[in-house]
N, CA and C atoms of all chains as a GROMACS GRO file, in nm:
protein
  621
    1MET      N    1   6.278   4.890   0.714
    1MET     CA    2   6.220   4.983   0.620
    1MET      C    3   6.136   4.904   0.519
    2LYS      N    4   6.011   4.949   0.509
    2LYS     CA    5   5.924   4.880   0.413
    2LYS      C    6   5.966   4.918   0.271
    3ASN      N    7   5.947   4.827   0.178
    3ASN     CA    8   5.983   4.856   0.041
    3ASN      C    9   5.893   4.784  -0.057
    4GLU      N   10   5.893   4.837  -0.178
    4GLU     CA   11   5.809   4.783  -0.286
    4GLU      C   12   5.896   4.714  -0.390
    5LEU      N   13   6.014   4.673  -0.349
    5LEU     CA   14   6.111   4.620  -0.444
    5LEU      C   15   6.057   4.499  -0.519
    6ARG      N   16   5.994   4.409  -0.446
    6ARG     CA   17   5.945   4.287  -0.512
    6ARG      C   18   5.839   4.319  -0.616
    7ARG      N   19   5.755   4.415  -0.582
    7ARG     CA   20   5.648   4.449  -0.678
    7ARG      C   21   5.708   4.505  -0.806
    8TYR      N   22   5.803   4.597  -0.791
    8TYR     CA   23   5.866   4.655  -0.909
    8TYR      C   24   5.942   4.548  -0.988
    9ARG      N   25   6.007   4.458  -0.916
    9ARG     CA   26   6.084   4.352  -0.982
    9ARG      C   27   5.991   4.260  -1.059
   10ASP      N   28   5.878   4.223  -0.997
   10ASP     CA   29   5.782   4.135  -1.064
   10ASP      C   30   5.723   4.202  -1.188
   11GLU      N   31   5.698   4.333  -1.178
   11GLU     CA   32   5.639   4.404  -1.293
   11GLU      C   33   5.732   4.402  -1.413
   12GLU      N   34   5.864   4.399  -1.384
   12GLU     CA   35   5.958   4.395  -1.495
   12GLU      C   36   5.994   4.253  -1.534
   13GLY      N   37   5.943   4.156  -1.460
   13GLY     CA   38   5.973   4.017  -1.494
   13GLY      C   39   6.116   3.978  -1.466
   14LEU      N   40   6.175   4.041  -1.368
   14LEU     CA   41   6.315   4.012  -1.335
   14LEU      C   42   6.322   3.912  -1.221
   15SER      N   43   6.424   3.827  -1.226
   15SER     CA   44   6.453   3.742  -1.111
   15SER      C   45   6.537   3.822  -1.013
   16GLN      N   46   6.550   3.771  -0.891
   16GLN     CA   47   6.636   3.837  -0.794
   16GLN      C   48   6.780   3.842  -0.844
   17ALA      N   49   6.822   3.736  -0.910
   17ALA     CA   50   6.958   3.731  -0.962
   17ALA      C   51   6.980   3.836  -1.071
   18ASP      N   52   6.881   3.853  -1.158
   18ASP     CA   53   6.892   3.955  -1.263
   18ASP      C   54   6.906   4.093  -1.203
   19LEU      N   55   6.821   4.124  -1.107
   19LEU     CA   56   6.826   4.256  -1.045
   19LEU      C   57   6.957   4.274  -0.970
   20ALA      N   58   7.002   4.168  -0.902
   20ALA     CA   59   7.128   4.176  -0.826
   20ALA      C   60   7.244   4.208  -0.920
   21ALA      N   61   7.248   4.141  -1.033
   21ALA     CA   62   7.356   4.166  -1.129
   21ALA      C   63   7.347   4.306  -1.186
   22ALA      N   64   7.226   4.354  -1.205
   22ALA     CA   65   7.208   4.487  -1.264
   22ALA      C   66   7.260   4.598  -1.173
   23VAL      N   67   7.251   4.577  -1.041
   23VAL     CA   68   7.296   4.681  -0.947
   23VAL      C   69   7.421   4.640  -0.871
   24ASN      N   70   7.486   4.531  -0.916
   24ASN     CA   71   7.615   4.489  -0.861
   24ASN      C   72   7.611   4.451  -0.713
   25VAL      N   73   7.511   4.375  -0.676
   25VAL     CA   74   7.510   4.318  -0.543
   25VAL      C   75   7.478   4.169  -0.557
   26SER      N   76   7.482   4.097  -0.446
   26SER     CA   77   7.452   3.954  -0.451
   26SER      C   78   7.301   3.932  -0.451
   27ARG      N   79   7.260   3.814  -0.496
   27ARG     CA   80   7.118   3.780  -0.495
   27ARG      C   81   7.066   3.780  -0.351
   28GLN      N   82   7.152   3.737  -0.259
   28GLN     CA   83   7.112   3.732  -0.118
   28GLN      C   84   7.081   3.872  -0.064
   29THR      N   85   7.150   3.971  -0.113
   29THR     CA   86   7.123   4.108  -0.069
   29THR      C   87   6.985   4.153  -0.116
   30ILE      N   88   6.952   4.125  -0.241
   30ILE     CA   89   6.819   4.161  -0.292
   30ILE      C   90   6.712   4.087  -0.212
   31ASN      N   91   6.736   3.960  -0.186
   31ASN     CA   92   6.642   3.881  -0.108
   31ASN      C   93   6.624   3.940   0.031
   32ALA      N   94   6.735   3.979   0.094
   32ALA     CA   95   6.728   4.035   0.230
   32ALA      C   96   6.652   4.168   0.230
   33ILE      N   97   6.671   4.249   0.127
   33ILE     CA   98   6.599   4.377   0.119
   33ILE      C   99   6.449   4.352   0.104
   34GLU      N  100   6.414   4.261   0.016
   34GLU     CA  101   6.271   4.233  -0.008
   34GLU      C  102   6.203   4.177   0.116
   35ARG      N  103   6.278   4.106   0.199
   35ARG     CA  104   6.221   4.047   0.320
   35ARG      C  105   6.235   4.138   0.440
   36ASP      N  106   6.271   4.264   0.415
   36ASP     CA  107   6.287   4.365   0.522
   36ASP      C  108   6.391   4.322   0.627
   37ARG      N  109   6.488   4.246   0.584
   37ARG     CA  110   6.592   4.204   0.678
   37ARG      C  111   6.720   4.286   0.662
   38TYR      N  112   6.723   4.370   0.559
   38TYR     CA  113   6.841   4.453   0.538
   38TYR      C  114   6.796   4.584   0.473
   39ASP      N  115   6.846   4.695   0.528
   39ASP     CA  116   6.818   4.826   0.468
   39ASP      C  117   6.935   4.866   0.380
   40PRO      N  118   6.912   4.894   0.253
   40PRO     CA  119   7.024   4.927   0.164
   40PRO      C  120   7.084   5.062   0.198
   41SER      N  121   7.207   5.082   0.152
   41SER     CA  122   7.270   5.212   0.167
   41SER      C  123   7.202   5.310   0.072
   42ILE      N  124   7.229   5.439   0.093
   42ILE     CA  125   7.173   5.543   0.006
   42ILE      C  126   7.215   5.517  -0.138
   43GLU      N  127   7.341   5.479  -0.154
   43GLU     CA  128   7.394   5.456  -0.289
   43GLU      C  129   7.317   5.344  -0.359
   44LEU      N  130   7.296   5.234  -0.288
   44LEU     CA  131   7.224   5.122  -0.348
   44LEU      C  132   7.078   5.158  -0.371
   45ALA      N  133   7.020   5.232  -0.279
   45ALA     CA  134   6.881   5.275  -0.296
   45ALA      C  135   6.867   5.360  -0.423
   46PHE      N  136   6.964   5.450  -0.445
   46PHE     CA  137   6.961   5.532  -0.567
   46PHE      C  138   6.977   5.445  -0.692
   47LYS      N  139   7.066   5.347  -0.684
   47LYS     CA  140   7.086   5.257  -0.799
   47LYS      C  141   6.958   5.183  -0.833
   48LEU      N  142   6.890   5.135  -0.729
   48LEU     CA  143   6.765   5.061  -0.752
   48LEU      C  144   6.658   5.154  -0.811
   49ALA      N  145   6.649   5.272  -0.757
   49ALA     CA  146   6.550   5.367  -0.807
   49ALA      C  147   6.581   5.403  -0.953
   50ARG      N  148   6.708   5.423  -0.982
   50ARG     CA  149   6.747   5.455  -1.120
   50ARG      C  150   6.716   5.338  -1.213
   51HIS      N  151   6.738   5.217  -1.165
   51HIS     CA  152   6.711   5.100  -1.248
   51HIS      C  153   6.564   5.092  -1.285
   52PHE      N  154   6.478   5.119  -1.187
   52PHE     CA  155   6.335   5.110  -1.212
   52PHE      C  156   6.276   5.241  -1.262
   53ASP      N  157   6.362   5.341  -1.280
   53ASP     CA  158   6.319   5.471  -1.330
   53ASP      C  159   6.205   5.527  -1.244
   54CYS      N  160   6.231   5.527  -1.114
   54CYS     CA  161   6.131   5.582  -1.023
   54CYS      C  162   6.204   5.658  -0.912
   55ARG      N  163   6.128   5.717  -0.822
   55ARG     CA  164   6.189   5.788  -0.710
   55ARG      C  165   6.222   5.688  -0.598
   56ILE      N  166   6.317   5.727  -0.513
   56ILE     CA  167   6.349   5.641  -0.399
   56ILE      C  168   6.227   5.624  -0.310
   57GLU      N  169   6.150   5.730  -0.295
   57GLU     CA  170   6.031   5.722  -0.209
   57GLU      C  171   5.928   5.625  -0.263
   58ASP      N  172   5.931   5.600  -0.394
   58ASP     CA  173   5.838   5.502  -0.450
   58ASP      C  174   5.878   5.361  -0.412
   59LEU      N  175   6.008   5.343  -0.391
   59LEU     CA  176   6.060   5.210  -0.358
   59LEU      C  177   6.064   5.184  -0.208
   60PHE      N  178   6.106   5.285  -0.133
   60PHE     CA  179   6.132   5.266   0.010
   60PHE      C  180   6.052   5.364   0.093
   61ALA      N  181   5.998   5.313   0.204
   61ALA     CA  182   5.921   5.397   0.296
   61ALA      C  183   5.979   5.377   0.435
   62PRO      N  184   6.065   5.472   0.480
   62PRO     CA  185   6.126   5.455   0.612
   62PRO      C  186   6.022   5.465   0.722
   63GLU      N  187   6.042   5.383   0.825
   63GLU     CA  188   5.954   5.388   0.942
   63GLU      C  189   6.017   5.481   1.041
   64LEU      N  190   5.985   5.611   1.028
   64LEU     CA  191   6.049   5.711   1.111
   64LEU      C  192   5.989   5.711   1.249
   65ASP      N  193   6.078   5.730   1.350
   65ASP     CA  194   6.035   5.736   1.489
   65ASP      C  195   5.990   5.878   1.517
   66ASP      N  196   5.869   5.897   1.570
   66ASP     CA  197   5.819   6.032   1.597
   66ASP      C  198   5.863   6.084   1.732
   67ALA      N  199   5.933   6.003   1.811
   67ALA     CA  200   5.974   6.046   1.945
   67ALA      C  201   6.073   6.160   1.936
   68GLU      N  202   6.064   6.255   2.029
   68GLU     CA  203   6.152   6.371   2.028
   68GLU      C  204   6.291   6.330   2.075
   69PRO      N  205   6.395   6.390   2.017
   69PRO     CA  206   6.530   6.356   2.061
   69PRO      C  207   6.557   6.405   2.202
   70ASN      N  208   6.650   6.341   2.274
   70ASN     CA  209   6.685   6.380   2.412
   70ASN      C  210   6.765   6.509   2.413
   71MET      N  211   8.359   4.304  -3.203
   71MET     CA  212   8.259   4.356  -3.110
   71MET      C  213   8.281   4.290  -2.975
   72ALA      N  214   8.276   4.368  -2.868
   72ALA     CA  215   8.298   4.314  -2.734
   72ALA      C  216   8.182   4.222  -2.697
   73GLU      N  217   8.217   4.114  -2.633
   73GLU     CA  218   8.114   4.019  -2.593
   73GLU      C  219   8.033   4.077  -2.478
   74GLU      N  220   7.905   4.070  -2.488
   74GLU     CA  221   7.818   4.126  -2.384
   74GLU      C  222   7.817   4.030  -2.265
   75VAL      N  223   7.842   4.087  -2.148
   75VAL     CA  224   7.841   4.006  -2.026
   75VAL      C  225   7.699   4.005  -1.973
   76THR      N  226   7.639   3.889  -1.972
   76THR     CA  227   7.502   3.880  -1.922
   76THR      C  228   7.503   3.880  -1.771
   77ASN      N  229   7.384   3.899  -1.714
   77ASN     CA  230   7.373   3.898  -1.570
   77ASN      C  231   7.417   3.764  -1.512
   78SER      N  232   7.382   3.654  -1.580
   78SER     CA  233   7.420   3.524  -1.527
   78SER      C  234   7.572   3.506  -1.536
   79ASP      N  235   7.635   3.562  -1.640
   79ASP     CA  236   7.782   3.558  -1.648
   79ASP      C  237   7.843   3.627  -1.528
   80TRP      N  238   7.788   3.744  -1.495
   80TRP     CA  239   7.841   3.821  -1.383
   80TRP      C  240   7.831   3.742  -1.255
   81LEU      N  241   7.718   3.678  -1.229
   81LEU     CA  242   7.700   3.599  -1.107
   81LEU      C  243   7.791   3.477  -1.107
   82THR      N  244   7.806   3.415  -1.224
   82THR     CA  245   7.891   3.296  -1.234
   82THR      C  246   8.035   3.333  -1.205
   83ARG      N  247   8.078   3.446  -1.266
   83ARG     CA  248   8.216   3.490  -1.243
   83ARG      C  249   8.236   3.527  -1.098
   84ARG      N  250   8.142   3.593  -1.036
   84ARG     CA  251   8.154   3.630  -0.895
   84ARG      C  252   8.168   3.504  -0.809
   85ARG      N  253   8.083   3.406  -0.838
   85ARG     CA  254   8.088   3.281  -0.761
   85ARG      C  255   8.223   3.214  -0.779
   86ARG      N  256   8.272   3.215  -0.903
   86ARG     CA  257   8.399   3.148  -0.934
   86ARG      C  258   8.514   3.214  -0.860
   87TYR      N  259   8.520   3.347  -0.858
   87TYR     CA  260   8.630   3.415  -0.789
   87TYR      C  261   8.619   3.400  -0.638
   88ARG      N  262   8.498   3.398  -0.584
   88ARG     CA  263   8.481   3.377  -0.440
   88ARG      C  264   8.530   3.238  -0.402
   89ARG      N  265   8.497   3.139  -0.485
   89ARG     CA  266   8.543   3.002  -0.457
   89ARG      C  267   8.694   2.995  -0.467
   90LEU      N  268   8.751   3.068  -0.562
   90LEU     CA  269   8.897   3.069  -0.576
   90LEU      C  270   8.960   3.129  -0.451
   91ALA      N  271   8.908   3.241  -0.406
   91ALA     CA  272   8.965   3.309  -0.289
   91ALA      C  273   8.960   3.219  -0.166
   92PHE      N  274   8.844   3.163  -0.138
   92PHE     CA  275   8.831   3.079  -0.018
   92PHE      C  276   8.902   2.945  -0.037
   93GLY      N  277   8.908   2.898  -0.162
   93GLY     CA  278   8.982   2.774  -0.189
   93GLY      C  279   9.130   2.789  -0.160
   94VAL      N  280   9.187   2.901  -0.200
   94VAL     CA  281   9.328   2.928  -0.172
   94VAL      C  282   9.352   2.936  -0.021
   95LEU      N  283   9.259   3.001   0.048
   95LEU     CA  284   9.271   3.014   0.194
   95LEU      C  285   9.267   2.877   0.262
   96ILE      N  286   9.171   2.795   0.223
   96ILE     CA  287   9.158   2.662   0.283
   96ILE      C  288   9.278   2.575   0.247
   97ALA      N  289   9.326   2.587   0.122
   97ALA     CA  290   9.444   2.510   0.081
   97ALA      C  291   9.565   2.547   0.167
   98GLY      N  292   9.578   2.675   0.197
   98GLY     CA  293   9.687   2.718   0.284
   98GLY      C  294   9.678   2.658   0.422
   99ALA      N  295   9.556   2.656   0.477
   99ALA     CA  296   9.537   2.599   0.610
   99ALA      C  297   9.564   2.449   0.611
  100LEU      N  298   9.512   2.381   0.509
  100LEU     CA  299   9.536   2.236   0.500
  100LEU      C  300   9.683   2.207   0.477
  101GLY      N  301   9.747   2.288   0.393
  101GLY     CA  302   9.890   2.272   0.368
  101GLY      C  303   9.971   2.285   0.495
  102PHE      N  304   9.930   2.380   0.581
  102PHE     CA  305   9.998   2.399   0.710
  102PHE      C  306   9.986   2.273   0.796
  103VAL      N  307   9.866   2.218   0.803
  103VAL     CA  308   9.843   2.099   0.885
  103VAL      C  309   9.923   1.981   0.831
  104LEU      N  310   9.917   1.963   0.699
  104LEU     CA  311   9.986   1.849   0.639
  104LEU      C  312  10.137   1.861   0.654
  105ALA      N  313  10.188   1.978   0.628
  105ALA     CA  314  10.332   1.998   0.637
  105ALA      C  315  10.380   1.975   0.781
  106ASP      N  316  10.300   2.020   0.875
  106ASP     CA  317  10.335   2.000   1.016
  106ASP      C  318  10.333   1.851   1.050
  107MET      N  319  10.235   1.780   0.994
  107MET     CA  320  10.223   1.636   1.024
  107MET      C  321  10.341   1.556   0.970
  108ILE      N  322  10.396   1.600   0.855
  108ILE     CA  323  10.507   1.523   0.797
  108ILE      C  324  10.642   1.578   0.840
  109GLY      N  325  10.642   1.672   0.934
  109GLY     CA  326  10.768   1.715   0.991
  109GLY      C  327  10.831   1.837   0.928
  110TYR      N  328  10.752   1.918   0.859
  110TYR     CA  329  10.803   2.042   0.798
  110TYR      C  330  10.719   2.161   0.847
  111PRO      N  331  10.727   2.193   0.976
  111PRO     CA  332  10.642   2.300   1.030
  111PRO      C  333  10.671   2.437   0.973
  112VAL      N  334  10.797   2.464   0.946
  112VAL     CA  335  10.833   2.596   0.891
  112VAL      C  336  10.775   2.610   0.750
  113VAL      N  337  10.786   2.504   0.673
  113VAL     CA  338  10.726   2.504   0.539
  113VAL      C  339  10.574   2.523   0.552
  114GLY      N  340  10.518   2.457   0.652
  114GLY     CA  341  10.375   2.468   0.675
  114GLY      C  342  10.333   2.611   0.703
  115VAL      N  343  10.411   2.682   0.784
  115VAL     CA  344  10.379   2.822   0.811
  115VAL      C  345  10.386   2.904   0.683
  116GLY      N  346  10.485   2.875   0.600
  116GLY     CA  347  10.497   2.946   0.472
  116GLY      C  348  10.377   2.922   0.384
  117ILE      N  349  10.332   2.798   0.378
  117ILE     CA  350  10.214   2.764   0.297
  117ILE      C  351  10.091   2.836   0.353
  118TYR      N  352  10.081   2.840   0.486
  118TYR     CA  353   9.969   2.907   0.552
  118TYR      C  354   9.965   3.056   0.515
  119TRP      N  355  10.082   3.119   0.522
  119TRP     CA  356  10.087   3.262   0.486
  119TRP      C  357  10.055   3.283   0.338
  120LEU      N  358  10.106   3.191   0.253
  120LEU     CA  359  10.075   3.202   0.110
  120LEU      C  360   9.924   3.192   0.086
  121GLY      N  361   9.860   3.107   0.163
  121GLY     CA  362   9.715   3.095   0.151
  121GLY      C  363   9.646   3.227   0.179
  122PHE      N  364   9.688   3.295   0.286
  122PHE     CA  365   9.627   3.424   0.319
  122PHE      C  366   9.661   3.530   0.216
  123ILE      N  367   9.787   3.530   0.173
  123ILE     CA  368   9.826   3.627   0.070
  123ILE      C  369   9.745   3.606  -0.056
  124GLY      N  370   9.729   3.479  -0.095
  124GLY     CA  371   9.650   3.447  -0.214
  124GLY      C  372   9.505   3.490  -0.198
  125PHE      N  373   9.449   3.468  -0.080
  125PHE     CA  374   9.311   3.508  -0.053
  125PHE      C  375   9.293   3.658  -0.073
  126PHE      N  376   9.381   3.735  -0.011
  126PHE     CA  377   9.367   3.881  -0.023
  126PHE      C  378   9.402   3.929  -0.164
  127ALA      N  379   9.494   3.859  -0.230
  127ALA     CA  380   9.529   3.898  -0.366
  127ALA      C  381   9.410   3.877  -0.461
  128VAL      N  382   9.341   3.765  -0.446
  128VAL     CA  383   9.225   3.740  -0.532
  128VAL      C  384   9.118   3.845  -0.506
  129ARG      N  385   9.094   3.875  -0.379
  129ARG     CA  386   8.991   3.974  -0.345
  129ARG      C  387   9.030   4.113  -0.396
  130ARG      N  388   9.159   4.143  -0.392
  130ARG     CA  389   9.205   4.276  -0.431
  130ARG      C  390   9.203   4.294  -0.581
  131TRP      N  391   9.248   4.191  -0.656
  131TRP     CA  392   9.268   4.207  -0.799
  131TRP      C  393   9.167   4.135  -0.887
  132ALA      N  394   9.068   4.073  -0.827
  132ALA     CA  395   8.964   4.010  -0.909
  132ALA      C  396   8.897   4.120  -0.993
  133PRO      N  397   8.863   4.092  -1.117
  133PRO     CA  398   8.801   4.193  -1.204
  133PRO      C  399   8.656   4.220  -1.170
  134ILE      N  400   8.611   4.163  -1.059
  134ILE     CA  401   8.471   4.177  -1.024
  134ILE      C  402   8.462   4.191  -0.872
  135GLN      N  403   8.366   4.268  -0.824
  135GLN     CA  404   8.352   4.289  -0.680
  135GLN      C  405   8.300   4.161  -0.615
  136LEU      N  406   8.374   4.112  -0.514
  136LEU     CA  407   8.338   3.984  -0.452
  136LEU      C  408   8.250   3.999  -0.328
  137SER      N  409   8.259   4.114  -0.264
  137SER     CA  410   8.175   4.139  -0.146
  137SER      C  411   8.090   4.261  -0.174
  138ASP      N  412   7.963   4.251  -0.140
  138ASP     CA  413   7.880   4.369  -0.159
  138ASP      C  414   7.856   4.436  -0.023
  139GLU      N  415   7.773   4.539  -0.023
  139GLU     CA  416   7.758   4.618   0.099
  139GLU      C  417   7.696   4.537   0.212
  140ARG      N  418   7.612   4.443   0.179
  140ARG     CA  419   7.552   4.362   0.286
  140ARG      C  420   7.658   4.271   0.350
  141ASP      N  421   7.748   4.215   0.269
  141ASP     CA  422   7.857   4.135   0.325
  141ASP      C  423   7.938   4.220   0.423
  142CYS      N  424   7.969   4.343   0.382
  142CYS     CA  425   8.046   4.432   0.470
  142CYS      C  426   7.967   4.465   0.597
  143ALA      N  427   7.837   4.487   0.583
  143ALA     CA  428   7.754   4.516   0.700
  143ALA      C  429   7.750   4.396   0.795
  144LEU      N  430   7.743   4.278   0.740
  144LEU     CA  431   7.742   4.157   0.824
  144LEU      C  432   7.874   4.142   0.898
  145GLU      N  433   7.985   4.171   0.827
  145GLU     CA  434   8.117   4.163   0.892
  145GLU      C  435   8.127   4.264   1.005
  146ARG      N  436   8.075   4.386   0.980
  146ARG     CA  437   8.078   4.489   1.085
  146ARG      C  438   7.997   4.446   1.206
  147GLN      N  439   7.880   4.391   1.182
  147GLN     CA  440   7.796   4.349   1.293
  147GLN      C  441   7.859   4.233   1.369
  148ALA      N  442   7.920   4.138   1.297
  148ALA     CA  443   7.987   4.026   1.362
  148ALA      C  444   8.106   4.076   1.445
  149SER      N  445   8.179   4.174   1.393
  149SER     CA  446   8.291   4.232   1.470
  149SER      C  447   8.239   4.300   1.595
  150TYR      N  448   8.129   4.372   1.581
  150TYR     CA  449   8.070   4.442   1.695
  150TYR      C  450   8.026   4.341   1.802
  151ASP      N  451   7.960   4.234   1.758
  151ASP     CA  452   7.916   4.130   1.853
  151ASP      C  453   8.037   4.068   1.924
  152THR      N  454   8.145   4.046   1.850
  152THR     CA  455   8.266   3.986   1.908
  152THR      C  456   8.326   4.078   2.014
  153VAL      N  457   8.335   4.206   1.981
  153VAL     CA  458   8.392   4.301   2.077
  153VAL      C  459   8.304   4.311   2.201
  154ARG      N  460   8.173   4.309   2.182
  154ARG     CA  461   8.083   4.318   2.299
  154ARG      C  462   8.099   4.196   2.389
  155LEU      N  463   8.111   4.079   2.327
  155LEU     CA  464   8.129   3.957   2.404
  155LEU      C  465   8.262   3.960   2.478
  156ALA      N  466   8.367   4.005   2.410
  156ALA     CA  467   8.497   4.017   2.475
  156ALA      C  468   8.492   4.117   2.590
  157ALA      N  469   8.414   4.224   2.573
  157ALA     CA  470   8.400   4.324   2.679
  157ALA      C  471   8.335   4.263   2.802
  158VAL      N  472   8.229   4.186   2.780
  158VAL     CA  473   8.162   4.121   2.893
  158VAL      C  474   8.260   4.027   2.964
  159GLY      N  475   8.334   3.952   2.884
  159GLY     CA  476   8.431   3.860   2.943
  159GLY      C  477   8.536   3.933   3.024
  160LEU      N  478   8.584   4.042   2.969
  160LEU     CA  479   8.690   4.116   3.036
  160LEU      C  480   8.637   4.183   3.162
  161VAL      N  481   8.521   4.244   3.154
  161VAL     CA  482   8.467   4.318   3.269
  161VAL      C  483   8.427   4.223   3.382
  162VAL      N  484   8.370   4.109   3.344
  162VAL     CA  485   8.320   4.018   3.448
  162VAL      C  486   8.427   3.922   3.496
  163LEU      N  487   8.494   3.858   3.402
  163LEU     CA  488   8.583   3.748   3.439
  163LEU      C  489   8.720   3.795   3.490
  164ALA      N  490   8.774   3.898   3.427
  164ALA     CA  491   8.910   3.938   3.462
  164ALA      C  492   8.923   3.982   3.608
  165PRO      N  493   8.841   4.077   3.655
  165PRO     CA  494   8.855   4.114   3.796
  165PRO      C  495   8.817   4.002   3.892
  166THR      N  496   8.722   3.918   3.848
  166THR     CA  497   8.683   3.805   3.932
  166THR      C  498   8.800   3.710   3.951
  167ALA      N  499   8.865   3.675   3.840
  167ALA     CA  500   8.980   3.585   3.847
  167ALA      C  501   9.092   3.648   3.929
  168ALA      N  502   9.116   3.775   3.908
  168ALA     CA  503   9.225   3.842   3.980
  168ALA      C  504   9.197   3.846   4.130
  169THR      N  505   9.072   3.874   4.167
  169THR     CA  506   9.036   3.882   4.308
  169THR      C  507   9.044   3.745   4.375
  170LEU      N  508   8.992   3.644   4.307
  170LEU     CA  509   8.996   3.509   4.363
  170LEU      C  510   9.140   3.461   4.379
  171ASP      N  511   9.224   3.503   4.285
  171ASP     CA  512   9.366   3.467   4.295
  171ASP      C  513   9.430   3.539   4.413
  172GLU      N  514   9.391   3.664   4.431
  172GLU     CA  515   9.448   3.746   4.537
  172GLU      C  516   9.413   3.691   4.676
  173VAL      N  517   9.288   3.645   4.691
  173VAL     CA  518   9.247   3.595   4.823
  173VAL      C  519   9.278   3.448   4.842
  174GLY      N  520   9.334   3.387   4.738
  174GLY     CA  521   9.381   3.250   4.752
  174GLY      C  522   9.281   3.141   4.718
  175TYR      N  523   9.163   3.177   4.666
  175TYR     CA  524   9.066   3.073   4.633
  175TYR      C  525   9.093   3.009   4.497
  176TYR      N  526   9.166   3.080   4.414
  176TYR     CA  527   9.186   3.031   4.277
  176TYR      C  528   9.320   3.080   4.227
  177GLU      N  529   9.394   2.992   4.163
  177GLU     CA  530   9.522   3.032   4.107
  177GLU      C  531   9.506   3.051   3.957
  178VAL      N  532   9.528   3.174   3.914
  178VAL     CA  533   9.514   3.204   3.771
  178VAL      C  534   9.625   3.136   3.694
  179SER      N  535   9.586   3.053   3.602
  179SER     CA  536   9.685   2.982   3.521
  179SER      C  537   9.746   3.076   3.417
  180PRO      N  538   9.863   3.043   3.365
  180PRO     CA  539   9.923   3.127   3.260
  180PRO      C  540   9.832   3.143   3.138
  181ALA      N  541   9.757   3.038   3.106
  181ALA     CA  542   9.667   3.047   2.990
  181ALA      C  543   9.557   3.150   3.015
  182VAL      N  544   9.500   3.148   3.135
  182VAL     CA  545   9.393   3.244   3.167
  182VAL      C  546   9.450   3.386   3.172
  183GLU      N  547   9.570   3.398   3.231
  183GLU     CA  548   9.631   3.529   3.237
  183GLU      C  549   9.661   3.582   3.097
  184GLY      N  550   9.707   3.493   3.010
  184GLY     CA  551   9.733   3.532   2.872
  184GLY      C  552   9.606   3.575   2.801
  185ALA      N  553   9.497   3.503   2.827
  185ALA     CA  554   9.369   3.539   2.764
  185ALA      C  555   9.323   3.677   2.812
  186ILE      N  556   9.342   3.703   2.941
  186ILE     CA  557   9.302   3.834   2.996
  186ILE      C  558   9.383   3.947   2.932
  187TRP      N  559   9.514   3.929   2.923
  187TRP     CA  560   9.597   4.034   2.864
  187TRP      C  561   9.568   4.049   2.714
  188SER      N  562   9.531   3.938   2.649
  188SER     CA  563   9.492   3.948   2.508
  188SER      C  564   9.366   4.033   2.493
  189GLY      N  565   9.273   4.014   2.586
  189GLY     CA  566   9.153   4.096   2.585
  189GLY      C  567   9.185   4.242   2.607
  190VAL      N  568   9.277   4.269   2.698
  190VAL     CA  569   9.317   4.408   2.722
  190VAL      C  570   9.378   4.467   2.595
  191ALA      N  571   9.465   4.390   2.530
  191ALA     CA  572   9.529   4.438   2.407
  191ALA      C  573   9.425   4.463   2.299
  192LEU      N  574   9.326   4.377   2.291
  192LEU     CA  575   9.219   4.396   2.192
  192LEU      C  576   9.150   4.531   2.213
  193PHE      N  577   9.124   4.565   2.339
  193PHE     CA  578   9.054   4.691   2.364
  193PHE      C  579   9.144   4.812   2.351
  194VAL      N  580   9.273   4.793   2.370
  194VAL     CA  581   9.365   4.903   2.340
  194VAL      C  582   9.360   4.933   2.190
  195VAL      N  583   9.358   4.828   2.109
  195VAL     CA  584   9.348   4.846   1.964
  195VAL      C  585   9.215   4.910   1.929
  196PHE      N  586   9.108   4.862   1.990
  196PHE     CA  587   8.974   4.917   1.964
  196PHE      C  588   8.970   5.066   1.998
  197ALA      N  589   9.020   5.101   2.117
  197ALA     CA  590   9.016   5.241   2.160
  197ALA      C  591   9.101   5.328   2.068
  198SER      N  592   9.217   5.278   2.028
  198SER     CA  593   9.304   5.354   1.940
  198SER      C  594   9.236   5.379   1.806
  199SER      N  595   9.178   5.274   1.751
  199SER     CA  596   9.110   5.288   1.622
  199SER      C  597   8.995   5.385   1.633
  200TYR      N  598   8.920   5.377   1.741
  200TYR     CA  599   8.806   5.467   1.762
  200TYR      C  600   8.852   5.612   1.769
  201LEU      N  601   8.958   5.637   1.847
  201LEU     CA  602   9.005   5.774   1.865
  201LEU      C  603   9.062   5.830   1.735
  202VAL      N  604   9.135   5.747   1.661
  202VAL     CA  605   9.190   5.792   1.534
  202VAL      C  606   9.077   5.831   1.440
  203ARG      N  607   8.975   5.749   1.433
  203ARG     CA  608   8.865   5.777   1.342
  203ARG      C  609   8.780   5.894   1.390
  204ARG      N  610   8.764   5.903   1.520
  204ARG     CA  611   8.678   6.010   1.575
  204ARG      C  612   8.741   6.146   1.553
  205TYR      N  613   8.872   6.154   1.581
  205TYR     CA  614   8.938   6.283   1.573
  205TYR      C  615   9.019   6.298   1.445
  206ARG      N  616   9.006   6.198   1.356
  206ARG     CA  617   9.069   6.204   1.224
  206ARG      C  618   9.217   6.236   1.236
  207LEU      N  619   9.284   6.162   1.325
  207LEU     CA  620   9.427   6.186   1.350
  207LEU      C  621   9.510   6.138   1.230
   0.00000   0.00000   0.00000
C-alpha cells in the first residue's frame, strides 16, 4: 500500500523514532511502513491519521485489485 | 508535577525491558548448560524454566508494550512458514520413508519415526486450533 507517511513526517520535522513513540510502535515499524514493506492495521492507520490531523485516505492509498471475485 | 515522559524516554524504556526479557531467557538457557556441565542437571532444568517464566513475566507485567503489531505479524508469518515447511516434510518424506521401509529398501530409525509422529502431532494441534477458532467452540 502506497503511503505519504514520510512526507507528513518530514513536514512536521519528526524523526521516525519520534513518530513511533507518539503512536506506540517501534521505529522499525514506521520505517517498514514508509518503505512499503508493511501495511499497518486499521487501528494504527487511524492513530497515524489522528496524529497528523488528516484523513486516512490522505496518508494511505490502497492498491485495490479490480479483478472480479470467483 | 508528574514528570513528562519524552519520546526518547519511551524508546529507551522499551529497549531496556526488551533486553531484560531476553537477558533473563538467555541466562536461563546458559544456566541450564552450566548446571548440566557441573553435574546438576535437575537444577539446570529449574534454572531453564525460571528463565522462561521470567521472560514471560517481564513481557506480561512490563509497564510498557514490548511488542508492536509488526512484531506480532512477523511472528505469525514465521509460524505460517514453519507449518508450511513441516507440511511439505510430512507429506513428502513420511509416506516415502514408510514405503521404503515396507519394501525393505530403508529401515526407518527411531529418530526418524519420532520426527514423523511429532509432525503428525503438530498438525493435530494445528487442526484443533483452527477448528476451535473457526467454529468458536
